[in-house]
LOKOL-759056 format. One record per residue (C-alpha): x, y, z. Coordinates in nm, 4 decimals. Last residue first. Layout:
<recs>
       c1       c2       c3
        X        Y        Z
...
</recs>
This chain:
<recs>
       c1       c2       c3
  -8.9634 -10.0993  -5.9721
  -8.6444  -9.9871  -6.1476
  -8.5876  -9.6157  -6.0937
  -8.7344  -9.6147  -5.7435
  -8.5506  -9.9366  -5.6539
  -8.2249  -9.7720  -5.7618
  -8.2889  -9.4953  -5.5080
  -8.3172  -9.7600  -5.2364
  -7.9530  -9.8536  -5.2772
  -7.8287  -9.6507  -4.9819
  -8.0956  -9.5599  -4.7286
  -8.0512  -9.1972  -4.6222
  -8.1980  -9.0994  -4.2857
  -8.4452  -8.8120  -4.2783
  -8.4824  -8.4813  -4.0950
  -8.7474  -8.2122  -4.1361
  -8.7313  -7.8977  -3.9260
  -8.9952  -7.6300  -3.9707
  -8.9214  -7.2702  -3.8722
  -9.2031  -7.0118  -3.8831
  -9.1859  -6.9235  -3.5144
  -8.8045  -6.9153  -3.5023
  -8.7977  -6.5514  -3.6132
  -8.9619  -6.4608  -3.2817
  -8.6393  -6.5452  -3.0908
  -8.6802  -6.5519  -2.7129
  -9.0543  -6.6167  -2.7212
  -9.0095  -6.8612  -3.0078
  -8.7408  -7.0459  -2.8100
  -8.9691  -7.0825  -2.5085
  -9.2602  -7.1960  -2.7240
  -9.0390  -7.4682  -2.8658
  -8.9308  -7.4594  -3.2284
  -9.1182  -7.6920  -3.4606
  -9.0480  -8.0463  -3.5761
  -9.1833  -8.1462  -3.9154
  -9.4444  -8.4229  -3.9211
  -9.4002  -8.7966  -3.9629
  -9.0675  -8.7943  -3.7797
  -8.7221  -8.9417  -3.8537
  -8.8024  -8.9614  -4.2247
  -8.6569  -9.2693  -4.3978
  -8.5047  -9.1659  -4.7273
  -8.4164  -9.3502  -5.0503
  -8.7773  -9.4641  -5.0846
  -8.8917  -9.1078  -5.1533
  -9.0890  -8.9263  -4.8844
  -8.7876  -8.7084  -4.7979
  -8.7667  -8.5295  -5.1326
  -9.1368  -8.4324  -5.1305
  -9.1134  -8.3018  -4.7747
  -8.8055  -8.0942  -4.8610
  -8.9724  -7.9367  -5.1649
  -9.2947  -7.8723  -4.9739
  -9.1041  -7.7132  -4.6852
  -8.9215  -7.4723  -4.9143
  -9.2399  -7.3566  -5.0855
  -9.4250  -7.3250  -4.7535
  -9.1878  -7.0896  -4.5801
  -8.9116  -7.1065  -4.3223
  -8.7269  -7.4315  -4.3815
  -8.4786  -7.6108  -4.1563
  -8.3191  -7.9150  -4.3176
  -8.1696  -8.2197  -4.1458
  -7.9945  -8.4844  -4.3565
  -7.9083  -8.8029  -4.1703
  -7.6458  -9.0560  -4.2777
  -7.7497  -9.4225  -4.2735
  -7.5624  -9.5095  -4.5938
  -7.3220  -9.2237  -4.6540
  -7.4628  -8.9079  -4.8104
  -7.3087  -8.7429  -5.1187
  -7.4873  -8.8769  -5.4267
  -7.8250  -8.9392  -5.2613
  -7.8201  -8.5770  -5.1336
  -7.7428  -8.4111  -5.4674
  -8.1046  -8.3798  -5.5853
  -8.1959  -8.2143  -5.2552
  -7.9133  -7.9631  -5.2925
  -8.0071  -7.8768  -5.6519
  -8.3718  -7.8286  -5.5524
  -8.2620  -7.6029  -5.2663
  -8.0461  -7.3905  -5.4957
  -8.3335  -7.3540  -5.7425
  -8.5581  -7.2519  -5.4526
  -8.3132  -6.9855  -5.3402
  -8.2458  -6.8266  -5.6772
  -8.0781  -6.5424  -5.4855
  -8.2614  -6.2652  -5.6698
  -8.5849  -6.4644  -5.6862
  -8.5907  -6.5496  -5.3166
  -8.5120  -6.1897  -5.2206
  -8.7807  -6.0559  -5.4554
  -9.0427  -6.2886  -5.3108
  -8.9552  -6.2095  -4.9502
  -8.9694  -5.8346  -5.0148
  -9.3100  -5.8740  -5.1794
  -9.4428  -6.0934  -4.8994
  -9.3408  -5.8540  -4.6240
  -9.4568  -5.5303  -4.7881
  -9.8039  -5.5280  -4.6284
  -9.6464  -5.5609  -4.2796
  -9.7710  -5.8685  -4.0952
  -9.9743  -5.8179  -3.7766
 -10.2482  -6.0494  -3.8931
 -10.2862  -5.8449  -4.2097
 -10.1367  -5.4979  -4.1672
 -10.3167  -5.2011  -4.3173
 -10.0999  -4.9575  -4.5125
 -10.2867  -4.9828  -4.8428
 -10.2578  -5.2384  -5.1231
 -10.1049  -5.0585  -5.4212
  -9.9761  -4.7417  -5.2570
  -9.8415  -4.9591  -4.9746
  -9.6367  -5.1638  -5.2224
  -9.4862  -4.8497  -5.3789
  -9.4139  -4.7139  -5.0306
  -9.2249  -5.0337  -4.9453
  -9.0125  -4.9969  -5.2567
  -8.9328  -4.6361  -5.1736
  -8.8377  -4.7495  -4.8222
  -8.6013  -5.0031  -4.9772
  -8.4274  -4.7254  -5.1669
  -8.4175  -4.5754  -5.5164
  -8.7592  -4.6295  -5.6741
  -8.9126  -4.2920  -5.7483
  -8.7545  -4.2479  -6.0921
  -9.1039  -4.2277  -6.2475
  -9.0471  -4.5525  -6.4406
  -8.9358  -4.7252  -6.1201
  -9.2410  -4.6021  -5.9315
  -9.4604  -4.7207  -6.2175
  -9.2931  -5.0621  -6.2093
  -9.3563  -5.0913  -5.8369
  -9.7214  -4.9865  -5.8688
  -9.7860  -5.2253  -6.1563
  -9.6199  -5.5121  -5.9691
  -9.8191  -5.4420  -5.6532
 -10.1508  -5.4397  -5.8348
 -10.0727  -5.7661  -6.0099
  -9.9318  -5.9324  -5.6943
 -10.2426  -5.8852  -5.4816
 -10.2643  -6.2558  -5.3997
  -9.9128  -6.2574  -5.2556
  -9.7912  -6.6129  -5.2003
  -9.4449  -6.4532  -5.1846
  -9.2414  -6.6718  -5.4177
  -9.5063  -6.7489  -5.6781
  -9.7190  -6.4354  -5.6476
  -9.4325  -6.1856  -5.6327
  -9.2493  -6.3599  -5.9163
  -9.5639  -6.3783  -6.1303
  -9.6323  -6.0091  -6.0702
  -9.2808  -5.9275  -6.1884
  -9.3371  -6.1257  -6.5056
  -9.6718  -5.9547  -6.5657
  -9.5311  -5.6043  -6.5198
  -9.2215  -5.6695  -6.7309
  -8.8973  -5.7837  -6.5768
  -8.5576  -5.6236  -6.6339
  -8.6014  -5.3129  -6.4174
  -8.7396  -5.5112  -6.1242
  -8.4504  -5.7566  -6.1518
  -8.2021  -5.4687  -6.1604
  -8.3607  -5.3309  -5.8434
  -8.3436  -5.6731  -5.6795
  -7.9733  -5.6910  -5.7585
  -7.8360  -5.9227  -6.0252
  -7.5334  -6.1370  -5.9557
  -7.1937  -6.0896  -5.8013
  -6.9983  -5.9391  -5.5136
  -7.3010  -5.8845  -5.2917
  -7.3378  -6.2527  -5.2190
  -7.6642  -6.2912  -5.0305
  -7.8172  -6.0411  -5.2721
  -8.1105  -5.8263  -5.1508
  -8.0079  -5.5083  -5.3387
  -8.2717  -5.2355  -5.3273
  -8.0321  -4.9922  -5.1613
  -8.0884  -4.9084  -4.7971
  -8.3354  -4.7581  -4.5552
  -8.4289  -4.9791  -4.2655
  -8.7718  -5.1240  -4.1869
  -8.8357  -5.2608  -4.5365
  -8.5541  -5.5097  -4.4838
  -8.3531  -5.7002  -4.7434
  -8.1522  -5.4052  -4.8743
  -7.8187  -5.5452  -4.7641
  -7.6831  -5.1998  -4.6799
  -7.9434  -5.1618  -4.4025
  -7.8146  -5.4529  -4.1967
  -8.1087  -5.6148  -4.0190
  -8.2078  -5.8874  -4.2614
  -7.8549  -5.9961  -4.3459
  -7.7511  -5.9573  -3.9832
  -8.0447  -6.1786  -3.8727
  -7.9428  -6.4614  -4.1020
  -8.1893  -6.5560  -4.3760
  -8.3534  -6.8924  -4.3228
  -8.2687  -7.2045  -4.5196
  -8.0801  -7.3697  -4.2346
  -7.9074  -7.6747  -4.3830
  -7.7692  -7.9848  -4.2141
  -7.5674  -8.2819  -4.3335
  -7.4442  -8.6187  -4.2103
  -7.1719  -8.8802  -4.2527
  -7.0350  -8.7429  -4.5790
  -6.9408  -8.8882  -4.9184
  -6.6772  -8.8605  -5.1924
  -6.4574  -8.5910  -5.0403
  -6.1583  -8.4959  -5.2577
  -6.1997  -8.1255  -5.1892
  -6.3090  -8.0650  -5.5489
  -6.5574  -8.3489  -5.5046
  -6.7008  -8.1702  -5.2008
  -6.7467  -7.8536  -5.4073
  -6.9201  -8.0401  -5.6901
  -7.1637  -8.2142  -5.4569
  -7.2362  -7.8987  -5.2542
  -7.3004  -7.6784  -5.5586
  -7.6589  -7.5954  -5.4580
  -7.5117  -7.4826  -5.1271
  -7.3918  -7.1572  -5.2809
  -7.0143  -7.1341  -5.2469
  -6.7460  -6.9968  -5.0206
  -6.6113  -7.3088  -4.8554
  -6.4749  -7.3223  -4.5009
  -6.3158  -7.6404  -4.3681
  -6.3587  -7.6940  -3.9950
  -6.1732  -7.9545  -3.7859
  -5.8570  -7.7741  -3.8933
  -5.8664  -7.5460  -3.5907
  -6.1668  -7.5777  -3.3597
  -6.0562  -7.2683  -3.1636
  -6.0921  -7.0611  -3.4854
  -6.4699  -7.1043  -3.4897
  -6.5503  -6.7428  -3.3988
  -6.2869  -6.5972  -3.6300
  -6.3654  -6.8184  -3.9275
  -6.7331  -6.7553  -3.8645
  -6.6879  -6.3783  -3.9061
  -6.4958  -6.4243  -4.2302
  -6.7536  -6.6654  -4.3671
  -7.0508  -6.4478  -4.2770
  -6.8971  -6.1432  -4.4437
  -6.8108  -6.3479  -4.7536
  -7.1714  -6.4573  -4.7998
  -7.1766  -6.7619  -5.0259
  -7.1761  -6.9994  -4.7307
  -7.0647  -7.3592  -4.6870
  -6.9136  -7.5377  -4.3869
  -6.7237  -7.8673  -4.4177
  -6.7333  -8.0145  -4.0677
  -6.4971  -8.2491  -3.8859
  -6.5877  -8.5227  -3.6420
  -6.4089  -8.6885  -3.3505
  -6.4880  -8.4268  -3.0854
  -6.8626  -8.5034  -3.1179
  -7.1074  -8.2666  -2.9475
  -6.8915  -7.9548  -2.9662
  -6.8269  -7.9901  -3.3380
  -7.1954  -8.0333  -3.4222
  -7.3029  -7.7383  -3.2071
  -7.0313  -7.5159  -3.3531
  -7.1458  -7.5940  -3.7058
  -7.5058  -7.5187  -3.6086
  -7.4155  -7.1821  -3.4590
  -7.1732  -7.0671  -3.7294
  -7.3296  -6.7238  -3.7808
  -7.4279  -6.8161  -4.1350
  -7.2825  -7.1600  -4.2161
  -7.5538  -7.2715  -4.4576
  -7.4705  -7.6131  -4.6026
  -7.3240  -7.7483  -4.2790
  -7.1605  -8.0715  -4.3881
  -7.0266  -8.3666  -4.1877
  -6.7045  -8.5639  -4.2182
  -6.6342  -8.8700  -4.0075
  -6.6636  -8.9761  -3.6454
  -6.9466  -9.0108  -3.3951
  -6.8629  -9.0929  -3.0325
  -7.0709  -8.8018  -2.9017
  -7.3675  -8.9841  -3.0613
  -7.6538  -8.9127  -3.3005
  -7.4952  -8.6291  -3.4933
  -7.7437  -8.5019  -3.7545
  -8.0695  -8.5216  -3.5579
  -7.9053  -8.4221  -3.2299
  -7.7435  -8.1123  -3.3770
  -8.0567  -7.9967  -3.5597
  -8.2680  -8.0271  -3.2447
  -8.0006  -7.8610  -3.0321
  -7.9719  -7.5498  -3.2474
  -8.3399  -7.5028  -3.3228
  -8.2701  -7.1563  -3.4684
  -7.9252  -7.0051  -3.4125
  -7.9393  -6.6424  -3.2976
  -7.7130  -6.4403  -3.5246
  -7.4320  -6.1936  -3.4642
  -7.2401  -6.1062  -3.7796
  -6.9670  -5.9499  -3.5639
  -6.8782  -5.6227  -3.7352
  -7.1917  -5.5652  -3.9393
  -7.3972  -5.6297  -3.6281
  -7.2421  -5.3251  -3.4672
  -7.4739  -5.1286  -3.6951
  -7.7510  -5.1892  -3.4421
  -7.5948  -4.9375  -3.2041
  -7.7051  -4.6551  -3.4327
  -8.0692  -4.7422  -3.3575
  -8.3306  -4.6700  -3.6222
  -8.0751  -4.7475  -3.8915
  -7.8488  -4.5519  -4.1274
  -7.5732  -4.7436  -4.3095
  -7.6494  -4.6985  -4.6763
  -7.3336  -4.5265  -4.7956
  -7.3677  -4.2129  -5.0080
  -7.0695  -4.1626  -5.2391
  -7.2536  -3.9173  -5.4594
  -7.5547  -3.7463  -5.2981
  -7.7612  -3.5788  -5.5675
  -7.6590  -3.8309  -5.8319
  -7.7299  -4.1155  -5.5931
  -8.0854  -3.9848  -5.5568
  -8.2120  -3.8144  -5.2460
  -8.5596  -3.9416  -5.1768
  -8.8512  -3.7010  -5.1237
  -8.9266  -3.6516  -4.7567
  -9.1374  -3.9126  -4.5819
  -9.4900  -4.0392  -4.6417
  -9.6645  -4.2504  -4.3821
  -9.7650  -4.6100  -4.4516
  -9.5596  -4.7639  -4.1749
  -9.4051  -4.4986  -3.9478
  -9.1030  -4.3190  -4.0884
  -8.7765  -4.4203  -3.9254
  -8.6641  -4.1818  -3.6549
  -8.3987  -3.9190  -3.7159
  -8.0770  -3.9034  -3.5121
  -7.8779  -3.7767  -3.8075
  -8.1202  -3.7298  -4.0905
  -8.3146  -3.9789  -4.2974
  -8.6029  -3.8727  -4.5276
  -8.4662  -4.0726  -4.8173
  -8.0960  -4.0590  -4.7692
</recs>
């Protein structure tokens, strides 16, 4: 591994490490090294701290007497699904995730709820089609947490973190689709810069794209730490507001690889087709692009937003879970028939 030895410490931001060992030099290498060997336990349990658990629960399920079928579009660690099921014993939940590891872990943790949970391996953009395949025409409420689960960020083999050495993968579903490295190889300099700018709000995207493509052309782009070094060579090691210089680039590539905004647009377009009259959709977003899409969808006549502004995590929750700081929760009640008014004013 690139500069990694048993018991070694991760290279400090911006500092060079030993030359990377290529797959040809180390056949069969598995990307499992982390700063703390105990952190690899996360791959066994898919532990994840649920963001705004109670706020999402109470927006979607108004009463403990609620009945019907609800949807959790992003099962992850199962925290929101569990919260819904615990609040209202009379409901069932159809839980979606395209990550097989997350699904298997959630099946174990939610086993006590029996057949009140139906697990579906699918991207949430297919929610309408998947529900139809299950014979479900409409649902009483829906939630979606658009953030990346902690295990996906923290597990080195996922390639989503610049703090741990792993392959440049970044796929939610590692069984299919294009990896981030394959995306980098396929795109030209300008196309890659556009991706980094659009999905990462990175103003230095041109310089970064050229540096990344040069590293790839020089066979110096093998691991996530190689990718971070390519970004640092372009923009320097200085952090802006405490944010690592590679943060926006990694975010942009992850969003592009998983087509996250396309999935969100498909989900939002499907909501009027699958929600019962009066059902609430609650969506947690973590960056501006997501929030704008949700806000735009919820200001249409077919939705009545529950609050004028998005709800934010409490200071106490942010202190306990820093990843909650960027979360924005928007919830809106569906008004059946209003969508026709939009088409025919």
